[in-house]
A tleap script that builds the chain and sets N, CA, C and O, in Angstrom:
source leaprc.protein.ff14SB
mol = sequence {
  NMET LEU HIE HIE VAL SER LEU GLY THR ALA
  ASP PRO GLU ARG ALA ARG ALA PHE TYR ASP
  PRO VAL MET ARG GLU LEU GLY LEU VAL CYS
  THR LEU ALA THR GLU GLU ALA VAL GLY TYR
  GLY ALA GLY ILE THR VAL PHE SER LEU ASN
  ARG PRO ALA ASP GLY ARG PRO ALA THR GLY
  GLY ASN GLY VAL HIE VAL ALA PHE GLU VAL
  GLU HIE ARG ALA ALA VAL ASP ALA PHE PHE
  ALA VAL ALA LEU SER HIE GLY GLY THR ALA
  ASP GLY ALA PRO GLY LEU ARG PRO GLU TYR
  ASP GLY ASN TYR TYR ALA ALA PHE VAL ARG
  ASP PRO ASP GLY ASN LYS ILE GLU ALA LEU
  THR PHE ALA ALA CSER
}
set mol.1.N position { -45.110 -48.014 69.519 }
set mol.1.CA position { -43.824 -47.732 70.137 }
set mol.1.C position { -43.353 -46.374 69.651 }
set mol.1.O position { -43.303 -46.122 68.447 }
set mol.2.N position { -43.015 -45.520 70.563 }
set mol.2.CA position { -42.496 -44.196 70.224 }
set mol.2.C position { -41.065 -44.328 69.709 }
set mol.2.O position { -40.239 -45.000 70.326 }
set mol.3.N position { -40.779 -43.692 68.590 }
set mol.3.CA position { -39.446 -43.754 67.993 }
set mol.3.C position { -38.653 -42.486 68.258 }
set mol.3.O position { -37.498 -42.558 68.677 }
set mol.4.N position { -39.259 -41.319 68.020 }
set mol.4.CA position { -38.590 -40.044 68.299 }
set mol.4.C position { -39.616 -38.929 68.379 }
set mol.4.O position { -40.770 -39.094 67.985 }
set mol.5.N position { -39.176 -37.791 68.898 }
set mol.5.CA position { -40.003 -36.597 69.014 }
set mol.5.C position { -39.250 -35.453 68.357 }
set mol.5.O position { -38.056 -35.273 68.597 }
set mol.6.N position { -39.941 -34.680 67.529 }
set mol.6.CA position { -39.344 -33.508 66.898 }
set mol.6.C position { -40.180 -32.279 67.217 }
set mol.6.O position { -41.409 -32.328 67.177 }
set mol.7.N position { -39.514 -31.187 67.530 }
set mol.7.CA position { -40.151 -29.896 67.743 }
set mol.7.C position { -39.602 -28.923 66.718 }
set mol.7.O position { -38.551 -29.165 66.124 }
set mol.8.N position { -40.308 -27.826 66.511 }
set mol.8.CA position { -39.872 -26.844 65.531 }
set mol.8.C position { -38.850 -25.873 66.085 }
set mol.8.O position { -38.824 -25.576 67.280 }
set mol.9.N position { -38.001 -25.384 65.180 }
set mol.9.CA position { -37.064 -24.316 65.503 }
set mol.9.C position { -36.922 -23.398 64.309 }
set mol.9.O position { -36.983 -23.842 63.163 }
set mol.10.N position { -36.733 -22.130 64.575 }
set mol.10.CA position { -36.457 -21.164 63.511 }
set mol.10.C position { -34.975 -21.133 63.183 }
set mol.10.O position { -34.581 -20.651 62.121 }
set mol.11.N position { -34.142 -21.650 64.101 }
set mol.11.CA position { -32.696 -21.507 63.968 }
set mol.11.C position { -31.987 -22.704 64.601 }
set mol.11.O position { -31.719 -22.686 65.802 }
set mol.12.N position { -31.676 -23.743 63.820 }
set mol.12.CA position { -31.016 -24.929 64.385 }
set mol.12.C position { -29.696 -24.625 65.097 }
set mol.12.O position { -29.363 -25.292 66.077 }
set mol.13.N position { -28.943 -23.635 64.625 }
set mol.13.CA position { -27.688 -23.286 65.289 }
set mol.13.C position { -27.952 -22.737 66.693 }
set mol.13.O position { -27.266 -23.110 67.645 }
set mol.14.N position { -28.940 -21.856 66.821 }
set mol.14.CA position { -29.321 -21.326 68.136 }
set mol.14.C position { -29.874 -22.449 69.019 }
set mol.14.O position { -29.587 -22.507 70.214 }
set mol.15.N position { -30.669 -23.337 68.416 }
set mol.15.CA position { -31.202 -24.468 69.177 }
set mol.15.C position { -30.066 -25.331 69.713 }
set mol.15.O position { -30.111 -25.781 70.857 }
set mol.16.N position { -29.056 -25.559 68.896 }
set mol.16.CA position { -27.930 -26.383 69.346 }
set mol.16.C position { -27.176 -25.715 70.489 }
set mol.16.O position { -26.762 -26.393 71.429 }
set mol.17.N position { -26.991 -24.394 70.428 }
set mol.17.CA position { -26.309 -23.687 71.515 }
set mol.17.C position { -27.057 -23.848 72.831 }
set mol.17.O position { -26.437 -23.891 73.894 }
set mol.18.N position { -28.371 -23.935 72.772 }
set mol.18.CA position { -29.189 -24.157 73.964 }
set mol.18.C position { -29.191 -25.637 74.357 }
set mol.18.O position { -28.933 -25.971 75.513 }
set mol.19.N position { -29.482 -26.523 73.398 }
set mol.19.CA position { -29.714 -27.920 73.722 }
set mol.19.C position { -28.451 -28.734 73.993 }
set mol.19.O position { -28.517 -29.694 74.762 }
set mol.20.N position { -27.315 -28.402 73.404 }
set mol.20.CA position { -26.100 -29.186 73.696 }
set mol.20.C position { -25.853 -29.295 75.204 }
set mol.20.O position { -25.722 -30.412 75.704 }
set mol.21.N position { -25.783 -28.192 75.948 }
set mol.21.CA position { -25.545 -28.324 77.393 }
set mol.21.C position { -26.742 -28.887 78.158 }
set mol.21.O position { -26.563 -29.612 79.137 }
set mol.22.N position { -27.952 -28.563 77.725 }
set mol.22.CA position { -29.148 -29.066 78.417 }
set mol.22.C position { -29.256 -30.583 78.254 }
set mol.22.O position { -29.488 -31.295 79.231 }
set mol.23.N position { -29.091 -31.073 77.045 }
set mol.23.CA position { -29.191 -32.516 76.802 }
set mol.23.C position { -28.051 -33.277 77.482 }
set mol.23.O position { -28.236 -34.411 77.922 }
set mol.24.N position { -26.876 -32.654 77.567 }
set mol.24.CA position { -25.761 -33.280 78.278 }
set mol.24.C position { -26.154 -33.561 79.729 }
set mol.24.O position { -25.783 -34.599 80.277 }
set mol.25.N position { -26.897 -32.653 80.354 }
set mol.25.CA position { -27.378 -32.858 81.731 }
set mol.25.C position { -28.328 -34.048 81.816 }
set mol.25.O position { -28.452 -34.670 82.871 }
set mol.26.N position { -28.993 -34.364 80.719 }
set mol.26.CA position { -29.946 -35.471 80.691 }
set mol.26.C position { -29.314 -36.771 80.202 }
set mol.26.O position { -29.990 -37.796 80.116 }
set mol.27.N position { -28.021 -36.734 79.882 }
set mol.27.CA position { -27.323 -37.932 79.437 }
set mol.27.C position { -27.426 -38.193 77.944 }
set mol.27.O position { -27.137 -39.300 77.489 }
set mol.28.N position { -27.832 -37.189 77.173 }
set mol.28.CA position { -27.949 -37.343 75.728 }
set mol.28.C position { -26.898 -36.500 75.029 }
set mol.28.O position { -26.459 -35.481 75.562 }
set mol.29.N position { -26.493 -36.921 73.840 }
set mol.29.CA position { -25.482 -36.202 73.068 }
set mol.29.C position { -26.055 -35.852 71.695 }
set mol.29.O position { -27.050 -36.426 71.252 }
set mol.30.N position { -25.406 -34.902 71.041 }
set mol.30.CA position { -25.812 -34.501 69.697 }
set mol.30.C position { -25.542 -35.648 68.729 }
set mol.30.O position { -24.416 -36.135 68.634 }
set mol.31.N position { -26.575 -36.075 68.016 }
set mol.31.CA position { -26.462 -37.169 67.049 }
set mol.31.C position { -26.744 -36.705 65.625 }
set mol.31.O position { -26.584 -37.470 64.674 }
set mol.32.N position { -27.168 -35.441 65.481 }
set mol.32.CA position { -27.534 -34.902 64.178 }
set mol.32.C position { -27.335 -33.402 64.210 }
set mol.32.O position { -27.804 -32.736 65.134 }
set mol.33.N position { -26.648 -32.855 63.215 }
set mol.33.CA position { -26.475 -31.403 63.121 }
set mol.33.C position { -26.377 -31.020 61.659 }
set mol.33.O position { -25.374 -31.299 61.002 }
set mol.34.N position { -27.432 -30.372 61.141 }
set mol.34.CA position { -27.457 -29.890 59.765 }
set mol.34.C position { -27.978 -28.458 59.778 }
set mol.34.O position { -28.286 -27.914 60.838 }
set mol.35.N position { -28.075 -27.859 58.616 }
set mol.35.CA position { -28.652 -26.517 58.523 }
set mol.35.C position { -30.149 -26.526 58.806 }
set mol.35.O position { -30.737 -25.483 59.093 }
set mol.36.N position { -30.760 -27.698 58.725 }
set mol.36.CA position { -32.206 -27.819 58.897 }
set mol.36.C position { -32.630 -28.407 60.237 }
set mol.36.O position { -33.786 -28.260 60.633 }
set mol.37.N position { -31.700 -29.082 60.952 }
set mol.37.CA position { -32.107 -29.797 62.165 }
set mol.37.C position { -30.922 -30.064 63.077 }
set mol.37.O position { -29.769 -30.075 62.647 }
set mol.38.N position { -31.239 -30.277 64.344 }
set mol.38.CA position { -30.273 -30.752 65.335 }
set mol.38.C position { -30.990 -31.813 66.156 }
set mol.38.O position { -32.154 -31.646 66.519 }
set mol.39.N position { -30.283 -32.916 66.451 }
set mol.39.CA position { -30.923 -34.012 67.166 }
set mol.39.C position { -30.050 -34.564 68.274 }
set mol.39.O position { -28.836 -34.365 68.289 }
set mol.40.N position { -30.690 -35.266 69.205 }
set mol.40.CA position { -30.008 -35.795 70.390 }
set mol.40.C position { -30.480 -37.205 70.683 }
set mol.40.O position { -31.605 -37.588 70.364 }
set mol.41.N position { -29.593 -37.962 71.296 }
set mol.41.CA position { -29.937 -39.311 71.697 }
set mol.41.C position { -28.784 -39.971 72.410 }
set mol.41.O position { -27.823 -39.319 72.819 }
set mol.42.N position { -28.897 -41.274 72.551 }
set mol.42.CA position { -27.842 -42.106 73.137 }
set mol.42.C position { -27.615 -43.233 72.146 }
set mol.42.O position { -27.964 -44.383 72.411 }
set mol.43.N position { -27.030 -42.899 71.004 }
set mol.43.CA position { -26.838 -43.848 69.915 }
set mol.43.C position { -27.673 -43.464 68.713 }
set mol.43.O position { -27.132 -43.181 67.644 }
set mol.44.N position { -29.000 -43.449 68.876 }
set mol.44.CA position { -29.881 -43.006 67.798 }
set mol.44.C position { -30.566 -41.706 68.224 }
set mol.44.O position { -30.683 -41.418 69.415 }
set mol.45.N position { -31.004 -40.946 67.264 }
set mol.45.CA position { -31.692 -39.689 67.552 }
set mol.45.C position { -33.094 -39.988 68.070 }
set mol.45.O position { -33.884 -40.651 67.397 }
set mol.46.N position { -33.399 -39.495 69.265 }
set mol.46.CA position { -34.723 -39.680 69.844 }
set mol.46.C position { -35.458 -38.356 70.028 }
set mol.46.O position { -36.669 -38.338 70.247 }
set mol.47.N position { -34.719 -37.245 69.939 }
set mol.47.CA position { -35.299 -35.917 70.134 }
set mol.47.C position { -34.605 -34.966 69.183 }
set mol.47.O position { -33.376 -34.924 69.131 }
set mol.48.N position { -35.388 -34.193 68.421 }
set mol.48.CA position { -34.765 -33.260 67.487 }
set mol.48.C position { -35.556 -31.964 67.391 }
set mol.48.O position { -36.727 -31.886 67.761 }
set mol.49.N position { -34.869 -30.955 66.880 }
set mol.49.CA position { -35.443 -29.649 66.587 }
set mol.49.C position { -35.236 -29.430 65.105 }
set mol.49.O position { -34.105 -29.484 64.622 }
set mol.50.N position { -36.318 -29.182 64.372 }
set mol.50.CA position { -36.259 -29.075 62.914 }
set mol.50.C position { -36.909 -27.790 62.442 }
set mol.50.O position { -37.870 -27.312 63.044 }
set mol.51.N position { -36.377 -27.227 61.350 }
set mol.51.CA position { -37.107 -26.161 60.670 }
set mol.51.C position { -38.382 -26.811 60.116 }
set mol.51.O position { -38.310 -27.909 59.565 }
set mol.52.N position { -39.538 -26.168 60.248 }
set mol.52.CA position { -40.763 -26.757 59.728 }
set mol.52.C position { -40.667 -27.031 58.220 }
set mol.52.O position { -40.211 -26.179 57.457 }
set mol.53.N position { -41.089 -28.195 57.811 }
set mol.53.CA position { -41.019 -28.615 56.410 }
set mol.53.C position { -41.889 -27.750 55.509 }
set mol.53.O position { -41.608 -27.621 54.317 }
set mol.54.N position { -42.950 -27.153 56.068 }
set mol.54.CA position { -43.849 -26.339 55.237 }
set mol.54.C position { -43.339 -24.918 55.031 }
set mol.54.O position { -43.976 -24.124 54.339 }
set mol.55.N position { -42.171 -24.587 55.639 }
set mol.55.CA position { -41.584 -23.265 55.450 }
set mol.55.C position { -42.191 -22.167 56.302 }
set mol.55.O position { -41.697 -21.040 56.301 }
set mol.56.N position { -43.247 -22.475 57.023 }
set mol.56.CA position { -43.858 -21.467 57.900 }
set mol.56.C position { -43.067 -21.361 59.190 }
set mol.56.O position { -42.256 -22.238 59.486 }
set mol.57.N position { -43.286 -20.294 59.972 }
set mol.57.CA position { -42.521 -20.111 61.220 }
set mol.57.C position { -42.769 -21.231 62.230 }
set mol.57.O position { -43.880 -21.748 62.350 }
set mol.58.N position { -41.722 -21.585 62.940 }
set mol.58.CA position { -41.840 -22.548 64.040 }
set mol.58.C position { -42.503 -21.846 65.213 }
set mol.58.O position { -42.209 -20.684 65.496 }
set mol.59.N position { -43.401 -22.555 65.897 }
set mol.59.CA position { -44.045 -22.017 67.091 }
set mol.59.C position { -44.125 -23.107 68.147 }
set mol.59.O position { -44.248 -24.289 67.824 }
set mol.60.N position { -44.054 -22.704 69.408 }
set mol.60.CA position { -44.241 -23.648 70.508 }
set mol.60.C position { -45.719 -23.946 70.660 }
set mol.60.O position { -46.531 -23.026 70.758 }
set mol.61.N position { -46.074 -25.207 70.678 }
set mol.61.CA position { -47.477 -25.591 70.780 }
set mol.61.C position { -48.034 -25.349 72.173 }
set mol.61.O position { -47.381 -25.665 73.168 }
set mol.62.N position { -49.228 -24.794 72.251 }
set mol.62.CA position { -49.885 -24.562 73.532 }
set mol.62.C position { -50.385 -25.893 74.075 }
set mol.62.O position { -51.226 -26.548 73.459 }
set mol.63.N position { -49.863 -26.286 75.230 }
set mol.63.CA position { -50.237 -27.557 75.833 }
set mol.63.C position { -49.307 -28.700 75.468 }
set mol.63.O position { -49.443 -29.801 76.002 }
set mol.64.N position { -48.364 -28.458 74.567 }
set mol.64.CA position { -47.418 -29.491 74.139 }
set mol.64.C position { -46.118 -29.333 74.916 }
set mol.64.O position { -45.607 -28.222 75.054 }
set mol.65.N position { -45.583 -30.437 75.423 }
set mol.65.CA position { -44.245 -30.421 75.999 }
set mol.65.C position { -43.650 -31.815 75.939 }
set mol.65.O position { -44.355 -32.814 75.792 }
set mol.66.N position { -42.334 -31.852 76.058 }
set mol.66.CA position { -41.615 -33.119 76.049 }
set mol.66.C position { -40.957 -33.273 77.412 }
set mol.66.O position { -40.291 -32.355 77.891 }
set mol.67.N position { -41.142 -34.435 78.039 }
set mol.67.CA position { -40.599 -34.695 79.373 }
set mol.67.C position { -39.497 -35.742 79.299 }
set mol.67.O position { -39.632 -36.761 78.622 }
set mol.68.N position { -38.406 -35.471 80.008 }
set mol.68.CA position { -37.271 -36.379 80.086 }
set mol.68.C position { -37.139 -36.856 81.529 }
set mol.68.O position { -37.037 -36.040 82.445 }
set mol.69.N position { -37.141 -38.172 81.737 }
set mol.69.CA position { -36.993 -38.713 83.087 }
set mol.69.C position { -35.520 -38.856 83.426 }
set mol.69.O position { -34.727 -39.354 82.627 }
set mol.70.N position { -35.165 -38.407 84.634 }
set mol.70.CA position { -33.792 -38.500 85.139 }
set mol.70.C position { -33.800 -39.317 86.423 }
set mol.70.O position { -34.862 -39.655 86.946 }
set mol.71.N position { -32.607 -39.634 86.931 }
set mol.71.CA position { -32.518 -40.556 88.066 }
set mol.71.C position { -32.714 -39.927 89.426 }
set mol.71.O position { -33.134 -40.615 90.357 }
set mol.72.N position { -32.422 -38.629 89.581 }
set mol.72.CA position { -32.523 -38.035 90.918 }
set mol.72.C position { -32.862 -36.549 90.826 }
set mol.72.O position { -32.751 -35.939 89.763 }
set mol.73.N position { -33.270 -35.987 91.937 }
set mol.73.CA position { -33.723 -34.601 91.987 }
set mol.73.C position { -32.612 -33.616 91.636 }
set mol.73.O position { -32.880 -32.576 91.034 }
set mol.74.N position { -31.377 -33.926 92.000 }
set mol.74.CA position { -30.268 -33.028 91.668 }
set mol.74.C position { -30.142 -32.877 90.149 }
set mol.74.O position { -29.745 -31.815 89.669 }
set mol.75.N position { -30.468 -33.912 89.400 }
set mol.75.CA position { -30.418 -33.830 87.937 }
set mol.75.C position { -31.502 -32.903 87.405 }
set mol.75.O position { -31.278 -32.189 86.427 }
set mol.76.N position { -32.672 -32.903 88.034 }
set mol.76.CA position { -33.733 -31.962 87.659 }
set mol.76.C position { -33.253 -30.537 87.921 }
set mol.76.O position { -33.411 -29.655 87.077 }
set mol.77.N position { -32.672 -30.321 89.090 }
set mol.77.CA position { -32.172 -28.990 89.440 }
set mol.77.C position { -31.089 -28.529 88.464 }
set mol.77.O position { -31.086 -27.371 88.047 }
set mol.78.N position { -30.173 -29.426 88.099 }
set mol.78.CA position { -29.085 -29.084 87.171 }
set mol.78.C position { -29.650 -28.766 85.784 }
set mol.78.O position { -29.213 -27.807 85.147 }
set mol.79.N position { -30.609 -29.554 85.314 }
set mol.79.CA position { -31.281 -29.302 84.033 }
set mol.79.C position { -31.846 -27.890 84.012 }
set mol.79.O position { -31.636 -27.150 83.051 }
set mol.80.N position { -32.552 -27.518 85.053 }
set mol.80.CA position { -33.197 -26.210 85.138 }
set mol.80.C position { -32.158 -25.092 85.116 }
set mol.80.O position { -32.307 -24.122 84.373 }
set mol.81.N position { -31.116 -25.221 85.916 }
set mol.81.CA position { -30.074 -24.190 85.989 }
set mol.81.C position { -29.350 -24.027 84.662 }
set mol.81.O position { -29.124 -22.905 84.210 }
set mol.82.N position { -28.986 -25.137 84.037 }
set mol.82.CA position { -28.273 -25.074 82.758 }
set mol.82.C position { -29.179 -24.484 81.680 }
set mol.82.O position { -28.729 -23.664 80.880 }
set mol.83.N position { -30.434 -24.885 81.649 }
set mol.83.CA position { -31.358 -24.347 80.650 }
set mol.83.C position { -31.491 -22.833 80.788 }
set mol.83.O position { -31.457 -22.115 79.788 }
set mol.84.N position { -31.639 -22.350 81.998 }
set mol.84.CA position { -31.775 -20.907 82.201 }
set mol.84.C position { -30.499 -20.165 81.833 }
set mol.84.O position { -30.554 -19.061 81.292 }
set mol.85.N position { -29.357 -20.763 82.123 }
set mol.85.CA position { -28.090 -20.088 81.828 }
set mol.85.C position { -27.748 -20.101 80.344 }
set mol.85.O position { -26.806 -19.430 79.924 }
set mol.86.N position { -28.504 -20.862 79.535 }
set mol.86.CA position { -28.258 -20.919 78.094 }
set mol.86.C position { -29.430 -20.369 77.283 }
set mol.86.O position { -29.636 -20.767 76.136 }
set mol.87.N position { -30.189 -19.464 77.872 }
set mol.87.CA position { -31.240 -18.776 77.127 }
set mol.87.C position { -32.642 -19.301 77.295 }
set mol.87.O position { -33.564 -18.807 76.646 }
set mol.88.N position { -32.832 -20.295 78.154 }
set mol.88.CA position { -34.168 -20.800 78.417 }
set mol.88.C position { -34.928 -19.880 79.361 }
set mol.88.O position { -34.342 -19.023 80.021 }
set mol.89.N position { -36.216 -20.068 79.414 }
set mol.89.CA position { -37.095 -19.288 80.285 }
set mol.89.C position { -37.793 -20.238 81.249 }
set mol.89.O position { -38.302 -21.282 80.841 }
set mol.90.N position { -37.815 -19.875 82.526 }
set mol.90.CA position { -38.478 -20.699 83.530 }
set mol.90.C position { -39.975 -20.802 83.234 }
set mol.90.O position { -40.624 -19.806 82.912 }
set mol.91.N position { -40.511 -22.014 83.346 }
set mol.91.CA position { -41.949 -22.232 83.183 }
set mol.91.C position { -42.459 -23.169 84.267 }
set mol.91.O position { -43.503 -23.805 84.114 }
set mol.92.N position { -41.712 -23.247 85.365 }
set mol.92.CA position { -42.061 -24.084 86.506 }
set mol.92.C position { -40.788 -24.526 87.199 }
set mol.92.O position { -40.129 -25.468 86.758 }
set mol.93.N position { -40.438 -23.847 88.285 }
set mol.93.CA position { -39.193 -24.133 89.004 }
set mol.93.C position { -39.174 -25.562 89.544 }
set mol.93.O position { -40.230 -26.171 89.720 }
set mol.94.N position { -37.983 -26.101 89.808 }
set mol.94.CA position { -37.894 -27.451 90.371 }
set mol.94.C position { -38.702 -27.576 91.660 }
set mol.94.O position { -38.655 -26.699 92.523 }
set mol.95.N position { -39.427 -28.652 91.775 }
set mol.95.CA position { -40.197 -28.895 92.982 }
set mol.95.C position { -41.121 -30.085 92.823 }
set mol.95.O position { -41.277 -30.642 91.736 }
set mol.96.N position { -41.723 -30.454 93.926 }
set mol.96.CA position { -42.685 -31.554 93.919 }
set mol.96.C position { -43.965 -31.134 93.209 }
set mol.96.O position { -44.393 -29.984 93.310 }
set mol.97.N position { -44.560 -32.058 92.504 }
set mol.97.CA position { -45.844 -31.852 91.839 }
set mol.97.C position { -46.800 -32.930 92.353 }
set mol.97.O position { -47.097 -33.887 91.639 }
set mol.98.N position { -47.289 -32.776 93.607 }
set mol.98.CA position { -48.115 -33.828 94.214 }
set mol.98.C position { -49.432 -34.072 93.488 }
set mol.98.O position { -50.066 -35.107 93.696 }
set mol.99.N position { -49.854 -33.133 92.636 }
set mol.99.CA position { -51.072 -33.358 91.871 }
set mol.99.C position { -50.895 -34.496 90.859 }
set mol.99.O position { -51.879 -35.060 90.380 }
set mol.100.N position { -49.639 -34.832 90.536 }
set mol.100.CA position { -49.342 -35.947 89.631 }
set mol.100.C position { -49.020 -37.218 90.415 }
set mol.100.O position { -49.502 -38.301 90.084 }
set mol.101.N position { -48.189 -37.071 91.473 }
set mol.101.CA position { -47.750 -38.193 92.290 }
set mol.101.C position { -47.009 -37.592 93.480 }
set mol.101.O position { -46.408 -36.526 93.351 }
set mol.102.N position { -47.040 -38.243 94.616 }
set mol.102.CA position { -46.374 -37.738 95.807 }
set mol.102.C position { -44.868 -37.573 95.663 }
set mol.102.O position { -44.268 -36.776 96.383 }
set mol.103.N position { -44.245 -38.311 94.745 }
set mol.103.CA position { -42.797 -38.211 94.527 }
set mol.103.C position { -42.432 -37.562 93.200 }
set mol.103.O position { -41.262 -37.574 92.818 }
set mol.104.N position { -43.397 -36.998 92.492 }
set mol.104.CA position { -43.130 -36.392 91.177 }
set mol.104.C position { -42.412 -35.068 91.383 }
set mol.104.O position { -43.017 -34.089 91.820 }
set mol.105.N position { -41.128 -35.036 91.070 }
set mol.105.CA position { -40.284 -33.849 91.217 }
set mol.105.C position { -39.883 -33.424 89.819 }
set mol.105.O position { -39.299 -34.215 89.079 }
set mol.106.N position { -40.187 -32.183 89.441 }
set mol.106.CA position { -39.976 -31.765 88.054 }
set mol.106.C position { -39.651 -30.289 87.951 }
set mol.106.O position { -39.853 -29.514 88.886 }
set mol.107.N position { -39.139 -29.924 86.780 }
set mol.107.CA position { -38.919 -28.527 86.407 }
set mol.107.C position { -39.281 -28.384 84.935 }
set mol.107.O position { -39.097 -29.310 84.144 }
set mol.108.N position { -39.797 -27.210 84.580 }
set mol.108.CA position { -40.225 -26.928 83.221 }
set mol.108.C position { -39.520 -25.680 82.713 }
set mol.108.O position { -39.373 -24.703 83.447 }
set mol.109.N position { -39.082 -25.711 81.451 }
set mol.109.CA position { -38.474 -24.541 80.820 }
set mol.109.C position { -38.986 -24.406 79.390 }
set mol.109.O position { -39.471 -25.363 78.787 }
set mol.110.N position { -38.864 -23.201 78.873 }
set mol.110.CA position { -39.127 -22.916 77.459 }
set mol.110.C position { -37.784 -22.683 76.788 }
set mol.110.O position { -36.942 -21.945 77.300 }
set mol.111.N position { -37.589 -23.317 75.636 }
set mol.111.CA position { -36.351 -23.098 74.881 }
set mol.111.C position { -36.450 -21.760 74.141 }
set mol.111.O position { -37.491 -21.108 74.214 }
set mol.112.N position { -35.396 -21.330 73.427 }
set mol.112.CA position { -35.443 -20.044 72.743 }
set mol.112.C position { -36.532 -19.920 71.672 }
set mol.112.O position { -36.880 -18.804 71.289 }
set mol.113.N position { -37.077 -21.040 71.181 }
set mol.113.CA position { -38.186 -21.001 70.224 }
set mol.113.C position { -39.545 -21.059 70.906 }
set mol.113.O position { -40.571 -20.980 70.231 }
set mol.114.N position { -39.576 -21.194 72.226 }
set mol.114.CA position { -40.838 -21.271 72.954 }
set mol.114.C position { -41.333 -22.678 73.217 }
set mol.114.O position { -42.404 -22.853 73.798 }
set mol.115.N position { -40.568 -23.699 72.798 }
set mol.115.CA position { -40.948 -25.082 73.084 }
set mol.115.C position { -40.769 -25.372 74.569 }
set mol.115.O position { -39.796 -24.932 75.180 }
set mol.116.N position { -41.702 -26.105 75.141 }
set mol.116.CA position { -41.664 -26.434 76.567 }
set mol.116.C position { -41.068 -27.823 76.762 }
set mol.116.O position { -41.511 -28.794 76.148 }
set mol.117.N position { -40.049 -27.905 77.631 }
set mol.117.CA position { -39.449 -29.186 77.978 }
set mol.117.C position { -39.423 -29.324 79.491 }
set mol.117.O position { -39.464 -28.335 80.223 }
set mol.118.N position { -39.355 -30.563 79.943 }
set mol.118.CA position { -39.433 -30.876 81.367 }
set mol.118.C position { -38.414 -31.949 81.697 }
set mol.118.O position { -38.151 -32.841 80.890 }
set mol.119.N position { -37.840 -31.854 82.893 }
set mol.119.CA position { -37.079 -32.961 83.473 }
set mol.119.C position { -37.828 -33.381 84.731 }
set mol.119.O position { -38.306 -32.536 85.488 }
set mol.120.N position { -37.929 -34.699 84.953 }
set mol.120.CA position { -38.682 -35.194 86.099 }
set mol.120.C position { -38.030 -36.435 86.671 }
set mol.120.O position { -37.263 -37.129 86.004 }
set mol.121.N position { -38.357 -36.692 87.931 }
set mol.121.CA position { -37.947 -37.917 88.590 }
set mol.121.C position { -39.000 -38.285 89.619 }
set mol.121.O position { -39.735 -37.427 90.107 }
set mol.122.N position { -39.066 -39.567 89.942 }
set mol.122.CA position { -39.910 -40.057 91.030 }
set mol.122.C position { -39.050 -40.417 92.229 }
set mol.122.O position { -39.567 -40.899 93.237 }
set mol.123.N position { -37.732 -40.187 92.137 }
set mol.123.CA position { -36.822 -40.522 93.233 }
set mol.123.C position { -37.112 -39.646 94.454 }
set mol.123.O position { -37.512 -38.489 94.325 }
set mol.124.N position { -36.904 -40.219 95.633 }
set mol.124.CA position { -37.160 -39.487 96.876 }
set mol.124.C position { -36.084 -38.451 97.178 }
set mol.124.O position { -36.297 -37.567 98.008 }
set mol.125.N position { -34.942 -38.545 96.521 }
set mol.125.CA position { -33.896 -37.532 96.730 }
set mol.125.C position { -33.142 -37.258 95.459 }
set mol.125.O position { -32.228 -36.434 95.449 }
savepdb mol mol.pdb
quit
């Protein structure tokens, strides 16, 4: 059973400035905020950004991403717009991804640390 996912950040304060509005679009709120980490969830922390424990620089993993399922396509579009307006970089505009499923509608962004996140839905609208 998956409990939570953590990605690296060089700057938890900068990560929070990006993720607070992005996670709000996904229905999650800030559940953890320290000098070392910021986390989000709906009661418990399920997603966080942490300074690496080994003290080395945080880097976005090649091929690694975290996907958040939402209820409708408008939520995917809103996630993408909010992420871009708060310092994210487009890594796949909202649209159908029929190579995954005929109804797979998703958008991909990179956060300010280079981590890749996705919002997706299987809803027809």
